[in-house]
N, C-alpha and C positions, 0 to 999 in steps of 0.2 A: 470692526471686524475683517478677517481677512476674506479675501475672495479669489476664486480661480475662475482664468479666462479659458473656454474653448472657443477656437475659430468657429465663426459664425454661430454662437451659442450665446444666450445671456450669461451672465456672470452669476454663479452659484455661492452663496455664502460657505464657508467651513466653519462645519460644528465643533463647536470648543469642547474639550471632554467635562469640565465641571458644568457645562450647559446641556449632558445628556442624562436621560435617566436609565442607567445601565442594565434596569431589570428589564428593560425591552430585549435586551439582548438574550438570556435566559427566553423571553416568550416568543421572540425570533426565532431561535433555534426551535423549538416545537411546534412550533404552526411548518416551517419546512421541511420538518421531519416527516409530521404526520399528515400535513397536508388537509388537514379538518380542524376548525374550529372547536368544535366540541370534544375530539380526542385531547387538542393541546390543554384545551379548559381543564381534562380530567387527568393526565400528567402533571401539570404545574399545580393542582389541588387548589382551583379558582372555580369560579361561576363562568358560565360561558358567554354572560354579558360584560363581563370583566376581560375574557380571551378577546372578545370584539371589540372593545373599546381600545385594546392595545392594540390590534390588528389597525385600526383606524389609526392611530398615531404613529406609527411604523408608514405606513400609506402616505400619512402627511409630510412626515419627514423626508420618504425617499422619492415623494413624487411618483410613484408607481402603485398598480393595483397590488403585485407581488403575490396576489392567489387570485385566481379568477375561474368563476364555475362555468364547467362545458361538461356537459350531457349530465347533469346533476352529480360531477365530480369535480373537485377543485385540482387543478393545475398551477404549477409555477411560472410565473411571467418568464421570459428570459433574464430579468435582474433578480427576480424572487431566487432562479437556477444559479444566478452567481454567486448570491448571496450564500445559499445552500452551502456552497462547495469551501465557503470563509466562515461562517459561524462557529463550527463546530470547533474549530483551531482555535478561535479567539476565546471559548468561552472555556476551552481547555486550559489554555493558557492562563485567563484571568482566575479559574479556579488553583492553580498551581500557585500562581501570584500570592494569594492570599492565605494558601495552605504552608507557605514557604515559615520555616523557623528553623530555629539551632537545633531541635531536638525532632528524631521520626521514629515511632513508635509502629512498628508493622501490625502487630497485633490488635490495635485499635484503630488504624487508619482509614478511611474513607475516600482516600484520594484516586482518582483517576487517573489512569497509566496510556498514554495512547502509543504504539508501535506499528509502524510499517513494515510489513514483511510479505514475500512471495507465498503463493499456497506451497510451493517446493518446501519452504523455510519453514512454513506451518506442518507441514507433513512430519519433518525431520524432527522438530523440537517440540511444536504447539502442544501438544498431549501435558510434556514432560514440564513445560514451562506452566501450563497452567494449573498441574496439580503441584508445583512448587510453590506460587502463587497464593494459591488456596490455602496450604499448611501453615505459609508464615504471615499471610495479610489476609486473612477471612473477609475482611468488610471491604478492602480495596475492590477497585474495579479495573477491568482490561479495557481497553478500545482497539482491536486491532484492525488496522486499515492495510486491503491490498494495493501492492507494488502495482503500479502500472506503466507501460512504455518508457513514459516521458518521464524517468524517475529523477534525471540527475536534474533537469529544468525545472519541473513540478517543486522540488524540495530544496532547492539554491538558496530560497530566502525561508522557506517554511520550515527548513528545519528546527529553528529554534521557537516553532507551535508544537513541536512534537516531542514525545520524551526519547525518541531514538528509533532508529531505521537499520534492519539486517539486510545486508547486499554486499556484493562483490566490490572490489577495488574497480574490477574491468568496467562497473556502471559510470565511472569519469566521475566520481563522487568524491571528491578530493578539494575540500573547500578550505580558504584559511582559517575560519573560525570553527570548524569541526575536529573532534577528538577522535577515534577507532582503538578498537580491541577483535583480535581474531578470536572466533567462536568455533570454526569447527571446517574442515576440509572434506573435498570428494572431488570425483574427476568424473569426467566424460568418457560416457560410451552409447554405444549407438543400439536402437531399439527395433527390432524388425516382428514381422509376425511369426509364429515358429513352423510354418509351413510355406513360408515364401519361396516359392518353385525358385527366383534367381539365384535364391544362396544355398544349392546343396551340400556345398563346400563348408558351409558351417562358417566362413570367414570373410570379412568385408576388405576390398580393397578401395584404392581412393578411386580407380575408374569406377567401382560400382557406385560409389555416392554421386559421382557426377552423374550416373545414368539414372538410376533410382528416383520416382518423385520422392519430393519429403513433405514431411509434417513440420511445421516451424513455429514456435510461441513468441509472440511479440516482434515478427518479420515485416519490415514493410518493404515496397518497392524502394527503387535505388532514388533518391541519394538515403542508405539505411544509416542511422545512428551506431558510431562504432561500439557505443557503450554500452549496446545490447549484447547479452555473453553469446547467443546462438549465430547473429552476425559475426562477432569477433572471430568467434573460432573458426567459422567456414572461410572466414578471410584469410586466416592463418594456415588452414588446409588449402588457400587457394582453390576452393571452389565455387563455381557458381550455381547454386541448386536449383533444381525445377520444381518450384514449392506449389504443391498440390492443395494444401490446406494450410491457414494460416489460423492460429488460434491466441487467444489472450490468457491463455490460460498454462501453467506447466502440468496440472494434473489431468487435462482434456486431453494432452496429446498422445496416449496411449489407444486413447478411444479410438480415433482416428489411424492408427497404424493396425489395428487389431483387423485379420480378415482381408488385407490388401496386400500389395507390394512395395508399399511405401516403406520409407525409412526415416528416424528421427535421431538427432543427439539431446541425450538428457543425463541427468545428474545420476550417477549409478546408486546411490541411496534410495532413489525414487525409482528408477528403472525395474532396482531388483525387487522390490515389494509391489510393484505392480504388474508386473511380467508372471509372477507366479500365477496370478489371478485371472490373466487374461489371454494364456495361453502363446505369450511373446517370448521371443529370446533376446537376451543382452548379450552383445558382441563387441569385441575390443575395436576401438576405433582407430582407424589406421591413419598414419602421420603422428604429429604431435602436439597434440593438445594441450593447451595452459591445465595447471591444476586448478580447483576453483577454491576459491578461500572465502569464506564467507565472514564477515565481520560487521560488528555493532558499531554504528556511528553517533553520535550525540554533538547536539551545539555546546559550546565552551563556556557558554553561560550556565551550564546544570552542572558544571567541574564539582563544586563546592557543597550542591545543595543535597543534606542528608539522607531525602528521601531517594533520589536519582539515581546517589552513591547505591542504596541498597538494592534497588531495582538492576543496575548494571551488576551489582555481585552475585543475584540471584540470576540472571540471566546467561553470566560468566561461567556460573558454578553448573548450571544446567547444562550448556554445552559441553562441559569438560565430562559431565556423565554419560554423555552419549557414546 
């Protein structure tokens, strides 16, 4: 049996796949999702004692409690939280592996497809994609995961465990084993409150952008990852913004612009839809911001998978109809 050595610790055996009960993966997924043995048992369709026994086996395997009771509720240990981030992807990959075949019939398939996208992308094409998938594959399931700021780092290896990701090339997501197809284009505009007293002329200049406070999604204090779209555009405009509000969402931006003298850089499709609802103004962005090109990215290992090829066609056809 192979062992790994960590400096200052006793060697721990490396578990061989053949010696593992892979059913425990499904139990682990439900336990970390529900953080309750009772609810996990209900979702698994087993008795509570059976779920408790599986938890005990998982605790012995990992040498960790995984779930601990605090103030009458279960919380995840540090290792439990780490496993929670991985087990969904592992289970999804296993399901795709065993569902693989030379034939795919969307009308009867119960396969789950995992897609990663920003809330902006969901606003642009989420409803249309949902309806198209429901019509073509009524029994298939979609798992939509929201993009985080650490996109290119997080999915450098993890893209092999998901079906696809929608992101612009400026995220720095250009890896040797990935494939991509353009979905749709957009452009950057500026969003301000309709009654912003600093903008009576209704025109923004570069000096205005340098002077006004900003609302910025996914912005980090320097050094900023150049792959973050807002950071890249501000750098191209040679602006060092005075950030008043940082948010981890594109959809949240307008709520922190409304009723203030703040400004934000936004995708035009999103800005025009929300401006009409919130008494905001959409203005041309001064300078020469880059066009926005949203693309679908996937790992090359799925290139010839019939189910994945169907999903790619569905997403691209939905985007063309936008």
